[in-house]
VOPAGU-2260 file (C-alpha; in pm, 1 decimal, decimal comma):
REM VOPAGU-2260
SITE   aa  ch    i         X         Y         Z
SITE  MET   A    0     -10,3      -6,6       4,1
SITE  VAL   A    1     129,0     341,2     -98,4
SITE  PRO   A    2      35,4     663,7      91,8
SITE  LYS   A    3    -226,3     888,6     -62,0
SITE  ASN   A    4      29,7    1165,4    -143,5
SITE  HIS   A    5     322,2     981,5    -297,8
SITE  ASN   A    6     562,9    1032,3    -599,9
SITE  ALA   A    7     630,3     720,3    -811,5
SITE  HIS   A    8     862,2     604,0   -1070,6
SITE  VAL   A    9     765,5     252,1   -1207,7
SITE  GLU   A   10     935,6      57,5   -1479,2
SITE  THR   A   11     842,1    -296,0   -1600,4
SITE  SER   A   12     967,1    -484,8   -1901,0
SITE  GLY   A   13     619,6    -591,7   -1988,4
SITE  GLY   A   14     392,9    -601,1   -1697,0
SITE  ASP   A   15      91,4    -395,5   -1646,7
SITE  ILE   A   16      73,2     -89,4   -1401,2
SITE  SER   A   17    -228,9      25,6   -1210,4
SITE  VAL   A   18    -250,7     351,0   -1010,5
SITE  THR   A   19    -564,4     449,2    -801,8
SITE  SER   A   20    -645,2     737,6    -570,8
SITE  ILE   A   21    -287,0     900,7    -544,5
SITE  THR   A   22    -166,9    1266,8    -569,9
SITE  GLY   A   23     204,5    1332,2    -676,4
SITE  VAL   A   24     450,0    1302,2    -971,0
SITE  PHE   A   25     408,1     995,5   -1168,5
SITE  LYS   A   26     672,6     842,2   -1413,2
SITE  LEU   A   27     543,5     509,8   -1545,3
SITE  PHE   A   28     717,0     308,8   -1808,0
SITE  THR   A   29     648,9     -44,7   -1949,6
SITE  SER   A   30     777,2    -211,7   -2266,5
SITE  GLY   A   31     440,6    -370,6   -2341,5
SITE  GLY   A   32     199,6    -377,5   -2056,9
SITE  ASN   A   33    -110,8    -156,3   -2011,3
SITE  VAL   A   34    -117,3     130,6   -1775,7
SITE  SER   A   35    -446,8     208,3   -1590,2
SITE  LEU   A   36    -500,4     528,0   -1377,4
SITE  THR   A   37    -804,5     612,8   -1170,7
SITE  SER   A   38    -853,7     915,9    -954,5
SITE  THR   A   39    -498,6    1047,2    -974,7
SITE  ASN   A   40    -384,8    1405,6    -937,3
SITE  GLY   A   41     -45,6    1566,9   -1030,0
SITE  LYS   A   42     215,7    1552,8   -1304,4
SITE  LEU   A   43     191,2    1238,5   -1510,5
SITE  LYS   A   44     421,5    1100,5   -1765,2
SITE  VAL   A   45     335,6     739,5   -1916,4
SITE  GLU   A   46     524,2     554,4   -2183,4
SITE  THR   A   47     432,8     198,8   -2315,2
SITE  SER   A   48     572,9      54,2   -2627,2
SITE  GLY   A   49     269,4    -153,7   -2712,3
SITE  GLY   A   50       6,4    -141,3   -2434,4
SITE  ASP   A   51    -293,9      77,7   -2387,6
SITE  ILE   A   52    -318,9     375,2   -2157,9
SITE  LYS   A   53    -661,9     385,8   -1966,9
SITE  LEU   A   54    -731,0     705,2   -1790,9
SITE  LYS   A   55   -1022,8     770,8   -1561,0
SITE  GLN   A   56   -1037,7    1097,1   -1371,2
SITE  HIS   A   57    -688,1    1237,2   -1377,5
SITE  LYS   A   58    -639,0    1601,4   -1271,7
SITE  GLY   A   59    -309,4    1772,1   -1374,7
SITE  GLU   A   60     -38,6    1775,0   -1648,5
SITE  MET   A   61     -30,7    1472,3   -1888,0
SITE  ASN   A   62     231,9    1350,4   -2102,5
SITE  LEU   A   63     113,5    1007,5   -2262,4
SITE  SER   A   64     310,6     806,9   -2529,8
SITE  THR   A   65     193,4     455,3   -2670,0
SITE  SER   A   66     174,0     274,7   -2996,2
SITE  GLY   A   67    -147,2     133,2   -2851,2
SITE  GLU   A   68    -464,7     315,8   -2767,5
SITE  ILE   A   69    -529,3     594,3   -2515,6
SITE  LEU   A   70    -860,5     552,7   -2369,9
SITE  PHE   A   71   -1037,2     808,2   -2154,1
SITE  ALA   A   72   -1357,0     751,1   -1938,2
SITE  LYS   A   73   -1638,5     940,4   -2103,4
SITE  LYS   A   74   -1681,7    1175,9   -1816,5
SITE  HIS   A   75   -1311,3    1245,0   -1800,3
SITE  LEU   A   76   -1311,3    1323,6   -2178,0
SITE  GLU   A   77   -1583,9    1570,5   -2120,9
SITE  ILE   A   78   -1385,0    1761,3   -1869,0
SITE  LEU   A   79   -1077,0    1767,8   -2079,9
SITE  LYS   A   80   -1282,8    1908,9   -2372,9
SITE  GLN   A   81   -1412,4    2198,1   -2152,5
SITE  GLU   A   82   -1048,8    2267,5   -2019,6
SITE  LEU   A   83    -922,9    2289,0   -2373,7
SITE  ARG   A   84   -1214,1    2516,3   -2473,2
SITE  GLU   A   85   -1127,3    2745,0   -2175,3
SITE  ALA   A   86    -751,6    2744,0   -2254,6
SITE  THR   A   87    -824,7    2834,8   -2620,5
SITE  LEU   A   88   -1041,4    3132,9   -2513,7
SITE  ASN   A   89    -769,2    3274,8   -2275,9
């Protein structure tokens, strides 16, 4: 178990990574596994060579890279669209 406020640097050579309900700086790298994030806050950098990135309710800066798919929960996607509209107007 990891504290609620925690920074994490995780690397795997093919395993999946799952992060839930944490605030901090995240650097997550996997060669082929999937990365799943739920209810996270903070600065996020995710790289996977072939897996999918699944994001549900992240607040903060994101840098996502994969040759797989990036999947957002529908509600989270609506929030991102609104933030993008607001940023464009400013």
